[in-house]
ZADO-1210 file (C-alpha; in nm, 4 decimals, padded with zeros to 6 digits):
<atoms>
<atom x="-02.0038" y="00.6703" z="-01.4981" code="UNK" pos="1"/>
<atom x="-01.9434" y="00.4047" z="-01.2348" code="UNK" pos="2"/>
<atom x="-01.6731" y="00.5385" z="-00.9688" code="UNK" pos="3"/>
<atom x="-01.5608" y="00.1694" z="-00.8815" code="UNK" pos="4"/>
<atom x="-01.4787" y="00.1359" z="-01.2855" code="UNK" pos="5"/>
<atom x="-01.3314" y="00.4850" z="-01.2920" code="UNK" pos="6"/>
<atom x="-01.0931" y="00.3699" z="-00.9911" code="UNK" pos="7"/>
<atom x="-01.0556" y="00.0468" z="-01.0910" code="UNK" pos="8"/>
<atom x="-00.9191" y="00.2046" z="-01.4131" code="UNK" pos="9"/>
<atom x="-00.7178" y="00.4275" z="-01.2677" code="UNK" pos="10"/>
<atom x="-00.5537" y="00.1554" z="-01.0355" code="UNK" pos="11"/>
<atom x="-00.4639" y="-00.0739" z="-01.3339" code="UNK" pos="12"/>
<atom x="-00.2846" y="00.2456" z="-01.5461" code="UNK" pos="13"/>
<atom x="-00.0790" y="00.3236" z="-01.2380" code="UNK" pos="14"/>
<atom x="00.0488" y="-00.0224" z="-01.1800" code="UNK" pos="15"/>
<atom x="00.1103" y="-00.0568" z="-01.5693" code="UNK" pos="16"/>
<atom x="00.3010" y="00.2743" z="-01.5543" code="UNK" pos="17"/>
<atom x="00.4848" y="00.2098" z="-01.2444" code="UNK" pos="18"/>
<atom x="00.6062" y="-00.1657" z="-01.4115" code="UNK" pos="19"/>
<atom x="00.6660" y="00.0355" z="-01.7072" code="UNK" pos="20"/>
<atom x="00.8978" y="00.2623" z="-01.5483" code="UNK" pos="21"/>
<atom x="01.0924" y="-00.0004" z="-01.3553" code="UNK" pos="22"/>
<atom x="01.1293" y="-00.1857" z="-01.6421" code="UNK" pos="23"/>
<atom x="01.3321" y="00.1036" z="-01.8488" code="UNK" pos="24"/>
<atom x="01.5097" y="00.1835" z="-01.4814" code="UNK" pos="25"/>
<atom x="01.6844" y="-00.1647" z="-01.4899" code="UNK" pos="26"/>
<atom x="01.7599" y="-00.1365" z="-01.8788" code="UNK" pos="27"/>
</atoms>
């Protein structure tokens, strides 16, 4: 597996999780 690809995927998942959390907190 490509470490860069894994790191990029983890970063995207983290951003999505943070955005979802902030969106739910706004509700």
